[in-house]
C-alpha positions in Angstrom: -3.8 18.4 -23.8 -3.6 17.1 -20.2 -2.4 13.5 -19.7 -5.7 12.2 -18.3 -7.5 13.2 -21.5 -4.8 11.7 -23.6 -5.1 8.4 -21.8 -8.9 8.5 -22.2 -8.7 9.0 -25.9 -7.2 5.5 -26.2 -10.5 4.2 -24.7 -13.2 6.3 -26.3 -15.8 3.5 -26.7 -15.2 2.0 -23.3 -17.5 2.6 -20.3 -15.7 5.1 -18.2 -18.3 5.8 -15.4 -21.3 4.0 -14.0 -23.5 6.0 -11.7 -26.9 4.6 -10.8 -28.3 2.9 -13.8 -26.6 5.4 -16.3 -23.2 4.5 -18.0 -21.0 7.0 -19.7 -18.3 6.3 -22.2 -14.9 7.8 -22.3 -15.9 9.7 -25.3 -18.8 11.5 -23.5 -16.4 12.4 -20.7 -13.8 13.9 -22.9 -16.4 16.0 -24.9 -18.1 17.2 -21.7 -14.7 18.2 -20.2 -13.7 20.1 -23.3 -17.1 21.8 -23.5 -16.8 23.0 -19.8 -13.2 24.2 -20.6 -14.5 26.6 -23.1 -17.0 27.9 -20.8 -14.6 28.4 -18.0 -12.2 30.1 -20.3 -14.8 32.8 -21.5 -12.7 33.9 -24.3 -9.6 34.0 -22.2 -6.5 32.1 -23.5 -5.5 30.7 -20.2 -6.9 30.6 -16.6 -3.2 30.9 -15.7 -3.4 28.9 -12.5 -6.6 30.6 -11.3 -8.1 28.6 -8.4 -11.4 27.2 -9.3 -13.5 25.5 -6.4 -16.0 22.9 -7.2 -18.7 21.3 -5.3 -20.1 18.6 -7.6 -21.9 15.3 -7.0 -19.5 12.4 -7.5 -19.8 10.7 -10.8 -19.6 11.9 -14.5 -20.0 15.7 -13.7 -17.3 15.5 -11.0 -14.6 14.0 -13.4 -15.7 16.2 -16.2 -15.5 19.3 -14.0 -12.0 18.3 -12.7 -10.7 17.6 -16.1 -12.1 20.9 -17.6 -10.4 23.0 -14.9 -7.0 21.4 -15.7 -7.6 21.8 -19.4 -8.3 25.5 -19.0 -5.1 26.0 -17.1 -6.8 26.3 -13.6 -6.1 25.0 -10.2 -8.8 22.5 -9.0 -10.0 23.0 -5.4 -12.5 20.3 -4.4 -14.9 21.2 -1.7 -16.1 18.6 0.9 -19.8 17.8 0.2 -20.6 17.4 3.9 -18.7 20.5 5.4 -20.7 23.2 6.9 -20.5 26.8 5.4 -17.8 28.0 7.6 -15.4 25.2 6.5 -16.3 25.7 2.9 -15.7 29.5 3.5 -12.3 28.7 4.8 -11.3 26.6 1.8 -12.5 29.3 -0.8 -11.0 32.2 1.2 -7.6 30.4 1.9 -7.3 29.2 -1.8 -8.4 32.5 -3.2 -10.8 30.8 -5.5 -12.5 33.2 -7.8 -14.8 30.7 -9.7 -17.2 28.2 -8.2 -18.7 25.3 -10.0 -21.5 23.4 -8.4 -24.4 20.8 -8.8 -27.8 22.3 -8.4 -28.5 20.5 -5.3 -25.9 22.6 -3.5 -27.0 26.0 -4.8 -29.0 27.1 -1.6 -26.0 26.0 0.6 -23.5 27.9 -1.5 -25.5 31.1 -2.4 -24.4 33.1 0.6 -20.7 32.3 -0.1 -21.2 33.2 -3.7 -22.6 36.6 -2.9 -20.3 37.3 0.0 -17.1 36.5 -2.1 -18.6 37.8 -5.4 -17.5 34.6 -7.1 -18.1 33.7 -10.7 -20.8 30.9 -10.2 -21.3 28.1 -12.7 -24.3 25.8 -12.1 -24.0 22.5 -13.9 -27.0 21.6 -16.1 -27.7 25.3 -16.9 -24.5 26.2 -18.8 -25.0 27.0 -22.5 -21.8 27.2 -24.5 -22.2 30.5 -26.6 -18.7 30.8 -28.0 -17.3 28.7 -30.7 -14.6 26.2 -29.6 -11.1 27.7 -29.4 -7.6 26.3 -28.9 -7.0 25.2 -25.2 -3.8 26.4 -23.5 -0.7 24.2 -23.4 -0.3 22.8 -20.0 3.1 22.4 -18.5 3.8 19.4 -16.1 5.2 21.9 -13.7 2.0 23.9 -13.4 -0.1 23.8 -10.3 -3.0 21.5 -10.7 -4.7 20.7 -7.4 -5.1 22.0 -3.8 -6.3 19.4 -1.4 -6.9 20.5 2.1 -5.3 18.4 4.9 -7.8 16.6 7.4 -7.0 19.2 10.1 -6.9 16.6 12.7 -4.0 18.4 14.6 -4.5 22.1 13.4 -6.3 24.3 10.8 -6.4 22.5 7.4 -3.6 23.5 5.1 -3.8 23.6 1.2 -1.7 21.1 -0.2 -0.5 22.1 -3.8 0.3 19.4 -6.3 1.5 19.9 -9.9 0.5 17.9 -13.0 3.7 16.3 -12.6 3.2 15.2 -8.9 -0.2 13.8 -10.0 1.1 11.9 -12.9 3.8 10.4 -10.8 1.3 9.3 -8.0 -0.9 7.7 -10.6 1.6 6.0 -12.8 3.3 4.5 -9.8 0.1 2.8 -8.6 -0.9 1.8 -12.1 2.4 -0.3 -12.2 2.4 -1.4 -8.5 -1.1 -2.5 -8.4 -1.5 -3.9 -11.9 -4.3 -1.7 -13.2 -5.8 -2.5 -16.5 -8.7 -1.5 -18.8 -10.2 -4.8 -17.7 -10.9 -3.5 -14.2 -14.1 -2.3 -12.5 -13.9 -0.5 -9.3 -16.4 1.0 -7.0 -15.9 4.5 -5.4 -17.6 5.2 -2.1 -14.8 7.5 -0.7 -14.9 11.2 -0.4 -13.3 12.9 -3.4 -11.6 15.8 -1.7 -9.0 13.3 -0.4 -6.1 11.5 -2.2 -7.6 8.1 -1.4 -10.7 8.6 -3.4 -9.5 11.1 -6.0 -6.2 9.6 -7.0 -6.1 6.0 -5.9 -9.6 5.0 -7.1 -11.0 7.5 -9.6 -7.9 8.8 -11.3 -6.0 5.4 -11.4 -9.0 3.7 -12.8 -9.9 6.2 -15.6 -6.1 6.5 -16.6 -6.0 2.8 -17.0 -9.2 2.9 -19.2 -11.1 0.9 -16.5 -14.7 1.5 -15.3 -15.4 3.5 -12.2 -18.6 3.0 -10.5 -20.0 5.5 -8.1 -22.2 5.0 -5.1 -23.5 8.5 -3.7 -23.1 7.4 -0.1 -21.9 4.4 1.7 -24.5 1.9 2.6 -23.3 -1.6 3.5 -26.3 -3.4 2.1 -26.1 -1.6 -1.2 -22.4 -2.2 -1.5 -22.8 -5.9 -0.8 -25.8 -5.9 -3.5 -23.2 -4.5 -6.0 -20.6 -7.0 -5.1 -23.2 -9.7 -5.8 -23.5 -8.5 -9.3 -19.8 -9.4 -9.8 -18.9 -6.4 -12.0 -16.6 -5.1 -9.4 -13.1 -6.6 -9.2 -11.1 -3.7 -7.5 -12.3 -2.3 -4.1 -10.5 0.3 -1.9 -11.9 1.5 1.5 -10.9 2.8 4.9 -10.9 0.4 7.9 -14.1 1.8 9.2 -15.9 0.6 6.0 -14.5 -2.9 6.3 -15.6 -2.9 9.8 -19.2 -2.0 8.8 -19.3 -4.4 6.0 -18.2 -7.2 8.3 -20.9 -6.2 10.8 -23.6 -6.3 8.0 -22.3 -9.6 6.7 -22.3 -11.3 10.2 -26.1 -10.3 10.5 -27.0 -12.0 7.4 -28.4 -15.6 7.0 -25.7 -18.2 6.2 -26.9 -18.6 2.6 -26.6 -14.9 2.0 -23.1 -14.9 3.6 -22.0 -17.6 1.3 -23.1 -15.8 -1.7 -21.2 -12.7 -0.8 -18.1 -14.5 0.2 -18.3 -16.3 -3.1 -18.7 -13.1 -5.1 -15.7 -11.5 -3.2 -13.4 -14.4 -3.8 -13.2 -13.5 -7.4 -11.9 -9.9 -6.8 -8.5 -9.0 -8.1 -7.5 -6.6 -5.5 -8.8 -5.1 -2.2 -7.0 -2.3 -0.4 -7.2 -0.6 2.9 -5.8 2.8 3.9 -6.2 6.4 5.3 -6.1 4.9 8.9 -4.3 2.1 10.7 -5.9 -1.2 9.9 -6.7 -3.3 13.0 -5.4 -6.8 12.8 -8.8 -8.0 13.9 -10.6 -6.4 11.0 -7.9 -7.8 8.5 -8.4 -11.4 9.9 -12.3 -11.2 9.9 -12.2 -9.9 6.2 -9.8 -12.5 5.1 -12.2 -15.2 6.7 -15.1 -13.7 4.9 -13.5 -12.8 1.4 -10.5 -15.0 1.2 -8.4 -12.0 0.6 -5.6 -10.4 2.6 -6.2 -6.7 2.4 -3.4 -4.8 0.8 -2.4 -2.1 3.3 -0.4 0.9 2.2 0.9 4.2 3.5 0.4 7.6 2.0 -0.8 11.1 2.9 -2.1 14.2 1.2 1.3 15.6 0.5 2.6 12.4 -1.1 -0.1 10.3 -2.7 1.1 6.8 -1.9 4.6 6.2 -0.7 4.8 2.7 0.8 2.8 -0.4 0.0 2.4 -4.1 0.6 3.1 -5.9 -2.6 0.5 -6.8 -5.2 2.1 -10.2 -5.6 4.0 -11.5 -2.6 3.8 -11.4 1.2 1.4 -9.0 2.7 2.1 -8.7 6.4 -0.4 -7.9 9.0 0.4 -4.7 10.8 2.9 -3.6 8.2 2.5 -1.0 5.4 4.9 -2.7 3.1 8.0 -1.5 1.0 8.8 1.7 -0.7 6.8 2.1 -4.1 9.0 2.4 -7.2 10.4 5.8 -7.8 9.9 6.8 -4.1 12.8 7.2 -1.9 12.2 6.6 2.0 14.4 6.9 5.0 13.8 7.0 8.7 15.4 9.7 10.6 15.8 10.9 14.2 14.9 14.3 15.6 18.2 15.8 14.2 17.2 14.5 10.8 19.9 11.9 10.7 19.1 8.7 9.1 18.6 5.7 11.5 18.4 2.0 10.7 17.7 -0.3 13.7 15.4 2.1 15.7 12.2 4.0 15.3 12.4 7.1 13.1 10.3 9.5 11.3 9.4 8.7 7.8 11.0 11.0 5.3 10.2 10.9 1.6 11.8 12.2 -1.7 10.3 11.6 -5.2 8.2 13.2 -8.0 5.2 12.2 -6.0 6.0 14.7 -3.3 3.9 18.0 -3.3 5.1 21.4 -4.3 4.1 23.5 -1.3 1.5 24.5 1.2 -0.5 27.1 -0.4 0.4 30.7 0.7 2.4 29.2 3.6 6.1 29.5 2.8 7.3 28.9 6.4 5.2 25.9 6.9 6.5 24.5 3.6 10.2 25.2 4.6 9.6 23.6 7.9 8.3 20.5 6.5 11.4 19.7 4.4 15.1 19.0 5.6 17.8 21.1 4.3 18.6 18.5 1.7 15.0 18.1 0.4 13.5 15.3 2.4 9.7 15.8 3.3 9.2 15.2 7.0 5.9 13.3 7.4 5.6 13.4 11.1 4.9 9.7 11.1 7.1 7.3 13.2 7.9 3.8 11.9 10.3 0.9 12.3 11.7 -1.4 9.6 11.5 -5.2 10.3 12.8 -7.6 7.7 12.6 -4.9 5.1 8.9 -4.0 5.8 7.8 -0.8 7.4 5.5 -0.8 10.4 3.8 2.5 11.4 4.0 3.2 15.1 2.0 6.3 14.9 1.9 10.0 14.3 4.7 11.8 16.2 2.1 14.5 17.4 -0.7 12.2 18.5 0.2 8.5 18.4 3.6 8.6 20.1 3.3 9.0 23.8 6.4 10.1 25.6 6.1 8.8 29.2 8.8 8.4 31.7 11.6 8.4 29.1 9.8 5.8 27.0 8.3 6.4 23.5 5.1 4.4 23.4 3.1 3.6 20.4 -0.6 4.3 20.9 -1.5 2.2 17.9 0.1 -0.9 19.3 -1.8 -0.7 22.6 -5.1 -0.2 20.5 -4.3 -3.5 18.8 -4.0 -5.2 22.2 -7.1 -3.6 23.5 -9.2 -4.7 20.4 -8.4 -8.3 21.1 -10.4 -8.2 24.3 -14.0 -9.5 23.8 -15.7 -6.6 25.6 -13.8 -4.0 23.5 -15.6 -3.1 20.3 -13.2 -0.2 19.4 -10.7 2.1 21.2 -8.5 5.2 20.9 -5.5 5.7 22.9 -3.8 9.0 23.5 -1.2 10.7 25.7 -2.5 13.1 28.4 -0.1 15.7 30.0 1.3 14.7 33.4 3.8 16.6 35.6 5.5 13.5 36.8 5.6 11.4 33.7 5.5 13.9 30.9 2.5 12.1 29.5 0.4 9.1 30.6 -1.4 6.7 28.6 -5.3 7.1 28.4 -7.8 5.0 26.6 -11.3 5.7 25.3 -13.2 2.5 24.9 -16.4 1.6 22.9 -17.7 -1.3 24.7 -19.5 -4.4 23.2 -21.1 -5.3 26.4 -23.2 -3.7 29.0 -22.4 -3.3 31.8 -18.6 -2.9 31.2 -16.4 -4.1 33.9 -13.3 -1.8 33.9 -11.6 -3.6 36.7 -11.6 -6.9 34.7 -10.2 -5.0 31.7 -7.4 -3.6 33.8 -6.5 -7.0 35.4 -6.4 -8.6 31.9 -4.2 -5.7 30.6 -1.5 -6.3 33.2 -1.2 -9.8 31.6 -0.7 -8.2 28.2 1.5 -5.1 28.7 4.5 -4.0 30.6 3.6 -1.5 33.3 4.9 1.5 31.5 2.4 1.0 28.6 -0.6 0.3 30.7 -3.4 3.0 30.4 -3.7 4.9 33.6 -7.1 6.5 32.6 -10.1 5.1 30.9 -13.4 6.8 29.4 -16.3 4.7 28.1 -18.1 6.1 25.1 -20.6 5.1 22.5 -18.6 6.1 19.5 -15.4 7.7 18.6 -15.0 11.0 16.8 -13.9 10.6 13.2 -13.2 12.8 10.2 -14.5 12.4 6.7 -12.0 9.5 6.0 -12.9 7.5 9.1 -9.8 8.5 10.9 -10.2 9.0 14.6 -9.6 12.7 15.6 -7.4 12.2 18.6 -7.3 15.7 19.6 -11.0 15.4 20.2 -10.5 12.3 22.3 -7.8 14.2 24.4 -10.5 16.5 25.6 -12.4 13.8 27.3 -9.3 13.5 29.7 
C-alpha cells in the first residue's frame, strides 16, 4: 500500500475533496483509486514503473488517478491542461508513456496523439471493471513515482524523476514546518503538473487529512467569494495571483473590502512561491489581509528547500531558512563553499530528485562530485536568512566585472508610481559583456521614459542603471506566472 493511501485510511469519513458543490470523503477516494488500479493492471501483477500519462480535470478524478497509478506500480506523468498538442506530444514521447488516462473533455484534443503513438487509452467515466480485485503490488520507497517536466524557461523541458521516498520527504517536511493538520481547508487554484500545486497544496493537505477544495480556473471574484464563506484557512498562490486579487479588492466598494479583509484575517497560513514576490505585493497584501505572506524557495527537482518560518520573523525579500532535513550551502563557480559572498544554492537531502529522465549526462552535470545538487540560483545569506539574487543564467547580469541582480533592480523599478510591472534582463554587449535592459508595463499613458531615467539615477549606482527600455502591455509568463525572460530578451 502506498503511503498516501495509508494516511487517507486514517480519515475515511472526513471530507477529502470539495469540487463545485460536490464533496467526496476519503473513503470514496481510496475506493476509486483501488478500482482504477485494477483496471490499469489488466491482469498484470505490476506495472513495473511503466509511464502512465494523464490529462484529468483537477479534483476527485485527478487524485484518484494519481494514486491508482502509484498503487499499480506505475510512474505518473501529469500533462498540462493548457498545452498545445506539440507540447503534449513532447511529454508523452520523452517519457515513453504507453498508457494515457484522460477526462472526456480532452478526448478530441488527445485523439491524434493516441492514434499516432498507439497508446492504451482509458477514458474516465466509461471504465467498467470486469476483473475481480486482486492483490496490488508491493511498492518500494525507492521506486520511481513521478515525472514532472521543468518549465522550459531556459531550454527544452526535462523530465524530473522523483521516487516515492523523495515525495514522502517533500510532503512530511512541509507537514511539520507549516503545521498542517486535519482541521485545515485549502483552496487549489494552481496547475497540477508543477510541484507547487501537486505537492505543496494537494498532497500535503490530503496527507494531513485536511480538505482540499478545487476551483477549475482562477477567477479573482470567485476566489474572494469562496474566502467570504470562511471555510478556507490555508491558501497558496504565485505572486501574479496575489497581484490580481489585490487589483480586484481595490476595485470593490469599501464595505465589500472590509468583509473580505475580515474573512482573510482568520486564515492560518498564506504562502507565496514559484516566482520572486515583489515587496510591493507583500506590503499591499499585508494591509488587506493582516498576513505577512510566507515566502519559500523550491523547484521541480527539490520540492521545497528553504522557507520563512511558520512561527517567527518572515522577512520581506528573503526566502528564509533551510527546512528540516534539507542541507543547503552556497558555492562559487569551482563548487567551493562560500560564506560572506553570493553563491549558487546547492542542496542535499531525501527531497532531492533521482534523475533527469533518460538524460544521464544532464543528471551528472547537475550534481557535484560529492553529491550536492546545483540549483543554478544565486543567493546571499544575511543574518541567517537566504535572499535570492536570481537565476545564474537569466537573473544575474555580468556587466563590466560586476555581478548584478536583475531581481533587485526590478524591486526598485516597481516602487515608481508609473511602473505597473517590469522585467530586467542582460543583453549581450561587446564592450561590457552584458548591459542592463528593462521591459516596463506602464500604469500611465503617455509614459515619460526621460523622467524614469532621471529618477533611476537617484536610486541606483551607474553600473546598475538600465541602458535600454521597452514599453509593453504585458510580460510573457509560463503556467506558474513566472516571467519567461528568454522571451523578454528577444525584444532587445
